[in-house]
N, C-alpha and C positions, 0 to 999 in steps of 0.2 A: 683563301678557299672561295670556290665558285659556287654562285646563288644557283639552287636549282628551282623549278614551279614543278610544286606539288600539288595532286589533288586527292585527298584522303575520303574515301567513298564510305558511307553508312557509318560514321563515325558519331559518338553520343558524345557531344560538347558539355560542361559546365561553364552556364555564362549566365550573368545576371544574379547571381546568388541560387542557382538551380540548374537540374538537369533538364536539357533540350531532347527532344527528338532526335533519331538518329537523321543526320542530314551528310550531304558532301560539303567539305571545306576546300577552296582553293587557296593555294598559298603562292604568290607570284603571279607573272603574266604570261605564261605558257611560252612552248608547247610544255605540257603537263605529262609527270610519271603519275600512275596511278597507283596509289596503296589501299589495299582492302582495310579498312576500318572497323570491320562489323564486332571485333570481341574489345575494340580499345576506345578510350575514353581521351577526348581531348580538355585540357586544364588550361588554365592562363599559367604564363610563368610566372617564376619567383623572383623575389630580391631578397639576397642574402646579408645578414649582419655578421661581424665577427669574421672577416679576411683578411688575412695575413699571408703574401707569398714568399715572404725574406726574401726579397730581391730589391737591389742589384748587390746589398754587401754581401749575400747568400746565394751566390748565382749557382754555386757547386750544390746547394740543395734543390733549387726550385727556380722557374723563370716566369715572368708575365706571361708568356706563351701558354705555359704549362696551365697556369692559375686561369686563364681564359677557357683554355680548352676545357677544364674539370669545370667551369660555371654553366658550358655548354651542354655539356655532358649532363648536367644534373638538373637542368632546366631553370639556369638563373638567369635573367636578362639584365639584371644589374647587381651591385653588392656596394656595402658598405666599406670601404678600404682604410686600414690603418698600418701602417708599416713601423712595426718594432725595430727591428734591425737598422733601419734607415728613417728616422722619424722627419717627418715633413714640418719643420721648424722655419723657415723662411721663405721668401717667395721664389727665389731662384730654385727652391726642392719643389714647390709646388706647381709652377708652370712646366717644371720637367715631366712629374708624374701626370698632368693633367694631357701633355702630348703622347706619353706610352699609353695611357687610357682610351686617348680619343681613336687609335688606330686598331682598336680593340672592336667598335661597332656596338661595344656594349655600354650599359650604362653604369658608371663607375664614379662614386660620389667619394671623396676624399676627407678623411678626417687627420687634422692637422695636430701636431703634438703643444700641450700649453706650456710646456718647458724646453729648453735649448737640449738637444739631443735627449730627450727623456731623462734628463738628469735631476729633476726637479729642485734644482738651484736657483735657475735665472728664469723669467718670464720669456716666452718667445714672442714674435712679433704679430699677436693675435689679432689685433686690429687690421691689419694690413691684409692679413691672412684671412680673415672674414670679408675681408672686400674683394679680394681676389678669387673666392670662390670656395674656401672649406668651408663645408658644412657643418662642421663642430668641432670640437677640441678633446682629445686623449690624454690618457696617463701613461700610455706606452706598455700598457697591461702590468704594471707595478704601482702599487699605491702609494701616494706621497707618504714618506716616514714624517716629515716635519710638519706638524699641523698650522704653522704660523706660515709657513709657505702655501700650505693650501688655503689657508683663509684669503693671500694676496692673491691667489690665483681666481678664486671667487670674485672679490673685489673688484680686481682688474677685468676680468673676463664678463662681467655683466655688460659692459659697453658694447661688445660684439653681437649680443642677441642671440649666441648660439646656444644650444645645447652641449653641456661636457660631459664626457664617459668616463667613467670610472670601472675598475676589476675591485672592487671591495674586499681586501685580505690585507690586514695589518701583518706587515713584515715582520717584527719583533715578536709577535706571537706564534709564528710560522716556525720560526727557528732553522731549524735542519729537518723539519716534518717533510713528509712526502706522501701521506695517506691520511684518512678522516680519522681523527682521534677517537677509538670505540673498541668496541670486542673484536673487530678483525684485526687491526694493528696490533692490536697488544697480543692476540695469538698468534701472530706470524713474528712481529718483534720489531714493527715500522715504527720510527718515530713518528707522532701525530700531529696534528693541526686541527686543533679545537674550532668547534664553530662559531666560538667569540672572536676570532681573527675575522672571519667576517662581520658577524653582527656590529662588533664595534665601530669598524671601518663604515657600515653602510650608517650608522648612527651619526657619525663624523660629518659625512656627506650631507645627509639628510638635514641635520641644524644649520650648515651653513647655506645650503640651497636656499630652506627657507629663511633664512636671515636676510639674504640677500635678492632673493628671489630670481634666481639664476636657474633655468631648468637641468635635469641632471637625468642620466640614464645609468643604470647599475648593472653592469656585463655579469653573465655566468652566475646568478644566483643560485646557491646550493642547496640551503637549509630553512626548516618551517619555521626558524625564528628570525629569519630576515624579512619573510614576508609578513610575518605581524607587523614589524616596524613600518613597513613600505605602504601597508593599507592603511595605516594609524596616519602616516605622514599624508596620504592621498585626500584621507579625510579632514585632515587639516589645513588643503591647501596648496601643502608645497608639490611644485611641479616636478614631479619624479615618474618614469617608464623604468621597466627592468625587462632581461631575457633570461632566458635559462639556455644552460646547453643542450644539444640535442642527444648528447652521450648520457647524460645527467638525468635523462629522461627515461633512458633504456638500460640504465645500468645502477648500482649503487655498492656498497661497499663489501657485500659478499662476493664480489668479483676479485677481490685482491687475494681470493685463496687460489685461485688459477697462476699466482707469480708472473702474471703477465706485465712487462711493461708500458706494453699498449693502453692500459687502466691508468695509468698516470696523466691527471690535467694538472693545468694550476690551481682552479678551484677542485678540491679532491671530490670524487665519488662519497657521497654521504650515506645516511643510513635508508633502508627501505621505507622508511616514516616519513624520511625526507624526501624521497623520490616521490611517493604518494603524494606529499604536501604541494611538490612542483606541478603535478599534473592540475591536482585542484586550485591550484593559482593562475594556470591558464584558463582553466575552465572559468572562476570567478572574475578574471577580468584584472587579479592583481599583477601577473605577468603579462605583457603586452606581446611577448614575441621570443621565438625559437631562433638561438642564435646557432649558426654552424661552428663557428669556432675553428674554422680552418686554418691548420696552421702545420706544412709539412715539417718532418724530421728525417732526418739522413737513417738508413738500417743500421750503422753502426751504431749512432745514437740512440738507437730503440732496442737493439740486440744484445743490451748488456742488464746487468740487475736493475732491480726496481729503483732502487735509491741513486742510481747514477742515470739512468734515462733521463734526456729532456723530455718534459712535458709537452703533451700536444698532440692532435689528431689532425689528418684531413678529413673532408665529410661530404664537400659540394655533390660528387659523382653518386652519393649514394642518401643523401638526406631523406628526399622525399618518399624512397622504397623503405627507409629504415624505420619511418615514423607512420608509414599508411594502414598498417593494420593495427600499430596500437590507439594510435589514435581514433582509427575506426572503432574501437572497442570502447573508448571513454567518450566518444560524440555520438555512440549510437548510429553509428554508420554515416554520420554527414560528415563529410570532404571539407564544407565551404569554412571550417573554423581551422583546420590545418593549413590550409591555403592561405588563409589569411595570417597565421601566426608566420608563416614562412612568406609572408610578404607579396603574396600575388594579387595582383589588379584585377580589372574585369576582363573578360574575352570577348574582342570584338570580331563576331561570327563572320560580318559582312566586310572586314579589310583585317584581318589579324595580323598585328605585326610580329607578337611573340607568340609562343603555343608549345606546350608539351605533349606529346602523343604516350598514351600511357598504358599498359597493362595491368590490370589490377589482380588477375588470376594467375599473371607467369612464376613460377616458383625459382629461384636462382641462387646459386651458390657466390658469395663475393669472391673474387679474384684479384690477385695483383693488376691484370689486365684491365679492369674495371676502371682503375684510376689514371689519370693523366700523369704523364712524365714517368719517372723511375721511382719516384718516394709515393707509398701505399702506406702509412702509419694510420692504422684503422683497427682499433678491436673485432671491428664487423669481419674482417679478414677469415674466409673459411668457415663463417655462418650462412644460413641459408634465410633468404627473406622471400617475401610472397607480395609482388605488384614492381611492377619494373617500366622505367623510361625505354620504349622504342625507338623515339625519336624526337628531335627539338627542331625549333623553327624560332629564329631568335634573330632580330636585327637583319631580318632577309636572307639570313642564311640557313639553309635545312641540314642538319647530322642525325642521320642514322645510327641508331645505336648497334 
């Protein structure tokens, strides 16, 4: 991709946690292509957590190139990446992944697996992986079923000094469940996943974290009771952070009535009361960030019955637009909190390395062409959003939407 030099005229930037007066922003060294930014906002670029491109094991689904393109379209200068299909569990894999990521000109932080092949039977080379650049360790999206093994992970993992990431969902309680256990699953006839599947796993993680002093991050928190446990643990000094999936902020289990497999996620959509509590958790600081949970799934694996569909959705390209209006209502029109929840840093107006050009008033309908590559599994397909990215400048590369 050839770098361009852009001069954005009369744009209103958000920098130093406040809106600035309209000004011109130069990107690159010239000669410049001028863009009229009089109705646009300049925002700092974002950092995504919860990304998995499913490659190279599943390159028939997605590729790194498509994943990096999705990041650029969505205004993400970097991401925290964990490969569930091809876990990073030894030094050779870590070096290989780092070489691929370096070519993207984006900031990719790699999460290694704390077990070999995500099997939760034997410990990976955690100390060596940490020294070689792994920023933390993950469970591969599946909570370990053996508590003795989980305790061993904490015991050995403490020496790395890294944060451990867990998807808290006790598999034995999930059984063959596909949706939140409640009114809507009962009405439709879906086998339910009780909230206790999450809260019991949360409790175990927090107990071990507090005992061994190992920092943990809980992913895709979906229910109100989990927030109570996390808040209580924080007050006791447990080093815990957590995130909520963006689709769990936008939808609840009433969406099951559409009978669309696009609403199937690993952490099921919970009740409207839970969704309200998740927004409350963001506002009061119990929840630290919003996760994209970007997980590509082939059409044939989504265009089937809800029960047989593979859970997951892509989101990088539409995350900011999808949340803009809802977050504005929750924060009284203050974009600062949404940007921080999505990992935005400060915008350097004198020499911007990364920037999003955003039209807050543009109404548009999400189409397949808005997503990178051939994979577009998202419950937002066909829905109308207000606010759209019209261009991104990431790592010296300008991309016009």
